[in-house]
Structure formats: structure tokens, C-alpha cells
N, C-alpha and C positions, 0 to 999 in steps of 0.2 A: 250596351249589353250584349254581353256573348250566346255561343251556344248558337242556337236555334231561332235567334229573334229577327225576326224579318223583317226588314225596313218596307212598307210597304205604303191617292191621292186624295182629297178632301173634292166628295160629289162637285165637280162643274153647276158652272149655275148657266141653264139653259135657256135663250135668248128668246122669245117672245115674239112668232113671226106676225112679218107686215099685214095690216087688212085686203086686201082688195075690193075695190069698189065693181060697182054694176058695170061700170066705164070702162075697166079695167082690162086688157085686152093678156088675157094667164100666160105668165113665162114661167122657164123652168125656175125652182128655187136656188138663190147662188150656193156655189160649195161652202162651207164652213173653213175659216179662215185658216189655217196649220199652225199649229201650235209650234210656239216658237223653240227653235233648235240649238243645241248648246252647241258653243263657240268649237269647245273641246270637249268631246263626247265620251269621256273617259268611264271609268266602274265610278270614281267619285260622286261626279253627277250624276251618272245613273243611280246612284245610293241615295241621294237628296232626292230626287227624283221621286220614285218610290217613297221616300219617308213623309212624303205628303199627306198618304193619305192613313189618316189615320186606323187604330184599330184597339182592340182588348187587350188582355195579357194573358193567359192563362201560365198555369206550369201542367205538366203531362209527367204523370206516375207510370213505372209499369213493377211485375216483380218480373228477373228471371232467374235462373239457377239459385233460387232461394238469397236471393237481393233486390231490393229496393233501389227502384234506377228513379231520377229526375229530373228534368229542367223544364227552363223559362221559354217559352215558344210564344209570339200571336201571329204565326198563320195557320191560328184554328180558325173553320169556316163551316156551317152545313152544309152539306152537298142533299141529300133529299127527304123529306115528311112522310113519304110510304114508301120505301122501309125507312126507318131511320138512320139515315147513315152521316156521318161525320168525316172531317178531315184537318192531316197538318201534314208538316212537311218537313225534312232534317236533312242536316246536310251529311251527304255521302262520307267526310272526313271526321265527322261528330266521334267521339271514341265512344259514345253507347249508342251509336246505330246498329248495332249487331244483335245486344240488349233491349230494345226497342221493337228492330223488324222481327224478332226470335222471339218473343215473350208470348204472342197470342191473344195479345189484348193491351189492353190503357187506360187509364182515366183522366179527363179532363177536367179540370179542375182552375173554373172561370174566375183572377183574383177578384177582392173588391178595393175599391177605393183608398180605404187603409192598409191596404199590403203592397205595399211599395217595396219593403224590406225583403217580403217574403220572394218579391221578383229576383231582386239582386243575390239576396242567397244561392237561388237556383238555375243563378246562370253561370256559375263560377264556382271551380274548390271540387276535391271528392264527392263523391255519394254519401259520404258518410256525414260532412261538412254539411253537405245542402240540406240534408233533414236533421241537421242537429237543432234542438228547441222549439219545434216544428207540431204540433196538434194535428194529429190525423188521427183516422180512422182505417183500420184493418177493415174491409169490405168479404161479402163470401167470395169474390173474385181472387180474391186474396193483395190485391192492390189496395194504397194507403190511398186513402180520401184525404185534402188537407181539412181543418178545418176554418169557418171567418168566413169562403168563398163565399161571391154570392150566385154561385150555378156549377153545378158538378154533372158530366156523362161518364159514363162508366160502359166501354166497349170491348167486343172483342175484336180481333182483327179479323177485317173483311178482304183488304186489299192494298199491296205496294203495288206502286206506280215508280219506275223509273224517272225521272226528269232533269235533265242536266246534270245540275251538282247538286242535286237534290234528289229524296226520295218521298214523292207523296204514302203517306201512311191514311188510308180511308178504316173504319171501324163501324161495326153496325151498333149502334147504342140498344146494351143491355138494361140499365139503369138509368136515371138522371132525377134530380134532384137541385132549385131554385130557392132563394130567399131573396124578401126587397132589400134596396140598398144598393148604391151607387159601384156600378163599376169603373177599374181601374186601367186609364186609356195610357194609349203610347201613340206618338206623333211629331215629326221632324227628332230623331232622335232621344225624344226625354218624354217621360212621365206626364201625362197629363191626367182632366176628367172632363167628362163626356158633361155637358151642360144643357136643358132645353130650351129651345128659342122663344123667343113671345109669342103669344098668338098673333 
């Protein structure tokens, strides 16, 4: 996936601590084993390591200078419950950087499992091509909310943070909604699905 898809690791299993009997002499716990280092720590290996962290998939939309802009993104995250703050990040080289950082706000559309084609459509092409044929509703904020998503968050721009080759975009949630249904997942550079583990 192109544009701003961030390949990001499954939650590691924690080892249960060894029991200490009454007769045992307490000792300092052994240091955890260091993860295996890559023999060739290049950017490809780093991306593969980050890709072990499964995420959801979103489409971020905004309205800038009378034009709709949108892009696929999996760097979305909650920041704060009170106040309601969320974030996502965009590459500094992205052609839509100025539009997203200068529009005053954005809408996060959390894609459902059946919206893989939508994720691919918003990852490439012109803005007209990205929105072509995609059902959406114009909100009071003037930003588009895509139909069929499992959740959405309409946000006012709260803060921009310079971070390496990306800009972190924080938003204050002004409105939101959700519905039951499986969300689309992304793991190890491919689409996936979330499934509950047996009890």
C-alpha cells in the first residue's frame, strides 16, 4: 500500500515469573533475553519488523480550498479520552501534506472488513480517482464521511508535531459514530482480519 500506510509487532507473550519457595534466598530477577538482532539491519528488515504489528485500516478525508482529499492510513491511534484526542501521521513527501495540515481538520473513516477495495483505491491515483464511485456523506464540517465504515471520527486540527520523515497530526474529536461489524486489518504487508481467541 502506498501513500501513508505505516507498516507497524504482535503483542509479545510475557513469561510467567518462577515461583520462589519459603526456603529460597531471594535474588534479583534475571534480565530478559535481548531480541535477536538482524545480521543486516537495513531499512527492508526494519520495515518487516514493524510489519509484525497488526493494525486497523482507515481512510483520512479532509476538505481544502474547495477540494476533497483522502488517503489510506494505518497509523491512526487514540491519544486521550478527556479531552477526546486522536492522531495519525503523514509522510513529509506526501503530495497531500499541505492539504491535510492546512485544512483545519479531518475525518477518520475506520474501514470494515469488506472495504479492502476502498483501502486500495485511496492508496493511489488522483483525488478524483480516489473518490470516484465511493458513497459518502457531506458533514456539517464540509468533510466527507465514507459509507459502510465500522466507525468514524470527525476532528478539528489540534496540533502538528514534526517527527522525522513524518508529521504527526493530532485532532480534537468533534463528532463520532460506530456500528457493529468486523474491521479490516493489516498485518505483515497484507490485509487480514481480526478474530477473537477462544475463551
